[in-house]
C-alpha positions in Angstrom: 0.0 0.0 0.0 1.3 3.5 -0.8 2.0 6.1 1.8 -1.0 8.1 0.6 -3.2 5.9 2.7 -1.5 7.3 5.8 -2.0 10.9 4.9 1.3 11.3 3.1 2.9 10.6 -0.3 5.9 8.6 -1.4 7.8 10.0 -4.3 10.9 8.3 -5.9 13.3 10.6 -7.7 15.6 8.7 -10.1 17.1 11.4 -12.5 20.3 11.1 -14.3 22.8 13.9 -14.2 22.3 17.1 -16.2 25.6 16.9 -18.1 27.8 19.9 -17.5 25.4 21.3 -14.9 24.2 19.1 -12.0 24.9 15.6 -10.7 22.1 13.1 -10.1 22.0 13.8 -6.4 21.9 17.5 -7.0 19.0 17.2 -9.3 17.1 15.1 -6.7 18.0 17.6 -4.0 16.5 20.6 -5.8 13.3 18.7 -6.7 12.9 17.6 -3.1 13.1 21.1 -1.9 10.3 22.2 -4.3 8.1 19.2 -3.4 8.4 19.8 0.3 7.3 23.4 -0.1 3.9 22.1 -1.3 3.7 18.8 0.5 5.9 19.1 3.6 5.3 15.6 4.9 5.9 13.8 1.6 8.4 11.0 1.8 10.9 11.6 -1.0 13.4 8.9 -1.9 16.3 9.9 -4.0 17.9 7.1 -6.1 21.1 8.2 -7.8 21.3 6.7 -11.3 23.4 6.6 -14.4 23.2 4.9 -17.8 26.2 2.7 -17.2 28.8 5.2 -18.3 30.1 8.2 -16.4 28.3 8.4 -13.1 28.0 4.6 -12.5 30.6 4.7 -9.7 28.9 7.7 -8.0 25.6 5.8 -8.1 27.2 2.8 -6.5 28.7 4.8 -3.7 25.4 6.6 -3.1 23.8 3.2 -2.9 26.1 2.2 0.0 29.0 0.7 -1.8 32.5 1.3 -0.2 35.1 3.3 -2.0 38.4 1.4 -2.5 41.3 3.6 -3.5 43.9 2.3 -6.0 46.7 3.7 -8.1 46.4 2.8 -11.8 47.7 4.1 -15.1 45.7 6.7 -17.0 45.1 6.4 -20.7 48.6 7.6 -21.6 50.4 5.7 -18.9 50.6 8.4 -16.2 49.8 7.0 -12.7 46.5 8.2 -11.3 44.8 7.9 -7.9 41.4 6.4 -8.6 38.9 4.1 -7.0 36.5 1.2 -7.5 33.4 0.5 -5.4 32.7 -2.6 -3.4 29.8 -4.2 -1.6 30.5 -7.7 -0.3 31.9 -9.7 -3.1 30.7 -7.3 -5.8 33.0 -4.7 -7.3 31.9 -1.8 -9.6 34.7 -0.6 -11.9 34.1 2.5 -14.1 36.4 2.7 -17.2 36.0 6.4 -17.3 37.4 6.8 -13.8 40.9 5.9 -15.1 40.9 5.3 -18.8 38.5 8.0 -19.8 38.8 10.9 -22.2 38.7 13.3 -19.2 42.0 11.9 -18.0 44.0 12.7 -21.1 46.8 15.1 -20.1 46.0 18.6 -21.2 42.9 17.2 -23.0 45.2 16.3 -25.9 43.8 13.3 -27.8 46.0 10.2 -28.1 44.0 8.1 -30.6 46.8 5.7 -31.5 48.4 5.3 -28.1 45.7 5.6 -25.4 45.1 2.4 -23.6 42.8 0.6 -21.2 45.6 -0.8 -19.1 44.6 1.1 -16.0 41.1 -0.4 -16.2 42.7 -3.8 -16.2 44.7 -2.8 -13.1 41.5 -1.9 -11.3 39.9 -5.2 -12.3 43.0 -7.0 -11.1 42.9 -5.2 -7.8 39.2 -6.2 -7.3 40.0 -9.8 -8.1 43.0 -9.8 -5.8 40.7 -8.5 -3.0 38.4 -11.5 -3.5 35.6 -10.0 -5.5 33.7 -12.6 -7.5 31.2 -10.4 -9.3 32.5 -7.5 -11.4 30.2 -4.8 -12.8 32.1 -2.9 -15.5 30.9 0.5 -16.8 32.6 1.2 -20.1 31.4 4.6 -21.3 33.7 7.5 -22.0 36.8 5.6 -23.2 39.8 7.5 -24.5 41.2 4.5 -26.4 40.6 2.2 -29.3 42.8 -0.7 -28.2 40.2 -3.5 -28.4 40.6 -4.0 -24.7 44.1 -5.3 -25.2 45.6 -3.1 -22.5 43.0 -4.3 -20.0 43.8 -7.9 -20.8 47.6 -7.3 -20.6 47.1 -5.7 -17.1 45.1 -8.7 -16.0 47.7 -11.3 -17.1 50.8 -9.2 -16.3 52.3 -10.0 -19.7 52.1 -8.6 -23.3 51.3 -12.1 -24.5 47.8 -13.4 -24.6 48.0 -15.9 -21.8 44.7 -17.7 -21.6 45.7 -20.0 -18.8 46.4 -17.0 -16.5 43.1 -15.5 -17.5 41.3 -18.7 -16.7 42.9 -18.9 -13.3 42.1 -15.3 -12.5 38.5 -15.6 -13.6 37.6 -19.0 -12.2 34.3 -18.6 -10.3 34.0 -14.9 -11.3 31.0 -13.3 -13.0 31.7 -10.2 -15.2 28.8 -8.1 -16.3 29.4 -5.1 -18.7 27.1 -2.1 -19.0 26.8 -1.7 -22.7 24.3 0.4 -24.7 25.7 0.2 -28.2 25.5 -2.6 -30.8 28.5 -1.8 -33.0 30.8 -4.7 -34.1 34.5 -4.4 -33.4 35.7 -3.7 -37.0 34.5 -2.4 -40.3 32.5 0.7 -41.4 30.2 0.5 -38.3 33.0 -0.6 -36.0 34.8 0.9 -33.0 37.4 2.9 -35.0 35.1 4.1 -37.8 32.3 5.3 -35.6 34.0 6.4 -32.4 37.6 7.0 -33.5 36.9 10.6 -34.8 35.3 11.5 -31.4 38.6 10.5 -29.8 40.7 12.7 -32.2 41.5 10.2 -34.9 42.1 11.4 -38.4 40.7 9.4 -41.4 44.2 7.8 -41.8 44.4 7.0 -38.1 40.9 5.5 -38.2 42.1 3.1 -41.0 45.2 2.2 -38.9 43.1 1.6 -35.8 40.7 -0.6 -37.7 43.7 -2.7 -39.0 45.0 -3.0 -35.5 41.6 -4.2 -34.2 41.4 -6.7 -37.1 44.8 -8.1 -36.2 43.9 -8.3 -32.5 40.6 -10.1 -33.3 42.6 -12.6 -35.4 45.0 -13.3 -32.5 42.1 -13.8 -30.1 40.1 -16.0 -32.5 43.2 -18.2 -33.1 43.8 -18.5 -29.4 40.2 -19.1 -28.3 38.7 -20.8 -31.3 35.9 -18.2 -31.3 35.5 -15.2 -33.5 33.3 -12.6 -31.8 34.3 -9.5 -33.6 30.9 -9.1 -35.2 28.8 -9.7 -32.1 26.7 -6.6 -31.3 28.4 -4.6 -28.7 31.9 -5.8 -29.5 32.8 -2.3 -30.7 31.8 -0.7 -27.4 34.4 1.5 -25.7 37.0 1.2 -28.4 36.6 -2.6 -28.4 36.5 -3.3 -24.7 33.2 -5.0 -25.4 35.0 -7.5 -27.6 37.7 -8.3 -25.0 35.1 -8.7 -22.4 33.0 -11.1 -24.5 35.9 -13.1 -25.9 38.3 -13.2 -23.0 36.4 -12.4 -19.8 33.3 -14.5 -20.7 31.3 -11.4 -19.8 27.6 -10.7 -20.3 26.7 -7.4 -21.9 23.6 -5.8 -20.4 21.9 -2.4 -20.9 23.6 0.1 -18.6 20.5 1.5 -17.0 19.2 -2.0 -16.3 22.4 -2.9 -14.4 22.5 0.3 -12.5 18.9 0.1 -11.4 19.6 -3.4 -10.1 22.7 -2.2 -8.3 20.9 0.6 -6.5 17.9 -1.5 -5.5 15.4 0.6 -7.6 12.7 -2.0 -7.7 12.6 -2.3 -3.9 12.3 1.4 -3.6 9.3 1.5 -5.8 7.2 -0.4 -3.2 4.5 1.9 -2.0 5.5 4.8 -4.4 2.8 7.2 -5.7 5.0 8.9 -8.3 8.4 8.5 -10.0 10.3 11.5 -11.2 13.0 10.8 -13.7 15.0 13.0 -16.1 18.2 14.0 -17.8 19.7 17.1 -19.3 18.0 16.8 -22.7 15.0 14.7 -23.7 15.6 13.8 -27.4 15.7 11.0 -29.9 18.4 9.3 -27.9 16.1 9.2 -24.9 13.8 6.8 -26.8 16.5 4.2 -27.3 17.1 2.6 -23.9 18.9 5.4 -22.0 18.3 6.2 -18.4 14.9 7.8 -18.7 13.4 5.1 -20.8 14.8 2.4 -18.6 13.5 4.0 -15.4 10.1 4.5 -16.9 10.0 0.9 -18.0 10.9 -0.4 -14.6 8.3 1.9 -12.9 5.7 0.8 -15.4 6.2 -2.9 -14.7 5.8 -2.4 -10.9 2.8 -3.9 -9.2 0.0 -2.3 -7.1 1.8 0.6 -5.6 -0.6 2.9 -3.8 -3.9 3.2 -2.0 -5.5 4.8 -4.9 -6.9 1.5 -6.2 -4.4 1.4 -9.1 -3.8 -2.3 -9.9 -0.7 -3.7 -11.5 -0.3 -0.9 -13.9 2.8 0.5 -12.5 3.8 3.7 -10.8 3.1 7.0 -12.8 6.3 8.6 -14.2 7.0 12.2 -15.1 10.3 13.6 -16.3 12.3 16.8 -15.8 15.0 18.0 -18.1 16.9 21.1 -19.3 15.4 21.0 -22.8 12.6 18.8 -24.1 12.6 17.9 -27.8 10.0 15.2 -27.6 6.3 15.5 -28.1 3.7 13.9 -25.7 3.1 10.8 -27.9 6.8 10.1 -27.9 7.1 10.5 -24.2 4.0 8.3 -23.6 5.6 5.6 -25.9 8.3 5.1 -23.3 6.0 5.4 -20.3 6.5 9.0 -19.3 3.2 10.9 -18.7 4.6 14.4 -19.2 7.8 16.3 -19.1 8.8 19.5 -17.3 11.7 21.5 -18.8 13.9 24.2 -17.3 13.5 26.1 -20.6 9.7 26.3 -19.9 10.7 28.7 -17.1 13.9 30.3 -18.5 14.2 30.2 -22.3 17.9 31.1 -22.1 19.7 27.7 -22.1 23.0 29.1 -20.8 21.2 30.6 -17.8 19.5 27.2 -17.2 22.9 25.5 -17.2 24.5 28.2 -15.0 21.9 28.3 -12.3 19.5 25.3 -12.5 18.6 24.7 -8.9 16.0 27.4 -8.4 14.3 26.4 -11.6 14.3 22.7 -10.6 12.8 23.7 -7.2 10.0 25.5 -9.1 9.4 22.4 -11.2 9.3 20.3 -8.0 6.6 22.6 -6.7 4.6 22.3 -9.9 4.9 18.5 -10.0 3.7 18.3 -6.4 0.7 20.5 -7.2 -0.3 18.7 -10.4 0.5 15.1 -9.5 0.0 14.9 -5.7 -2.3 17.5 -4.2 -4.6 17.9 -7.2 -4.6 14.1 -7.7 -5.8 13.6 -4.2 -8.6 16.2 -4.6 -9.7 14.3 -7.7 -9.5 10.9 -6.0 -6.4 9.5 -7.6 -2.6 9.8 -8.0 -0.9 10.8 -11.3 
């Protein structure tokens, strides 16, 4: 039964970061302030989320995982102080935390030399500490090394030593947050599609694709399996390929993994409303990113309040900086309506520079329209 039966409301806020402006917890904090101005006794549960890329580690820590410090190589070999997160025998490793574009010295691209070696060092540290389940978030990679650096760090040798890998991974489950379906090589592969974003010229893209082809040949010869064309193999410069072929990993949608990690489904019990969101609602939102994943999870929840709503899920609304979707598109992914900062302040730069007061106003509006008015009318949402 929802909290509304006891004279209050239960609202779950699960919004992704507003990139370049606010973190997931900051978005939730501003919305909570606004909601409490209208419904002071509402129970508001903030669930930090990410889509499996940048922010996955923060979501794990906010969910109660412990930070484990470690020194590892950045994408160009410079040592970096970084962390992974741990809860029991589960470790969360975020590639972007050590091998990401943001860690290139001076922001100078290194398309031919950047490596995932540091991510492998983090994986090795987690395994050495006794972790038997690894959740690997692979967004934001600076490299296109096919995951070779990661594998070399795990084995401690430049050779492809399958026996060492087998020993290291015995009894270990590796799950990778992956939201792309590119193959490793070819015109839709890691180098061709993502190389230019990492600073690669057309000539360098060709060279990288040749290197990836050679690496795939080596792995296929050693393992007897050729997985270069499996959807997702091209993720994160080919880390998807290495994970599939050499870590026996499972690739899963990033938001699905993160929601499981933070216990989102348990937090939906008794909820009257879910507020999700991200910086921009656009075509990408429709294809399995955070907002769509959260709405799907909320929509599949069972009887969740005292309003008589049966197993039709918890109502979902979204907040964003800019909304480029119409109502039918939103409803297609399970979002009833969207509230944009630009509804209140048309100047996007002002929204980015000072979003909190605007989000507080949106929180007030959502509380009025989906909590107090709904109660007056005899239902929530």
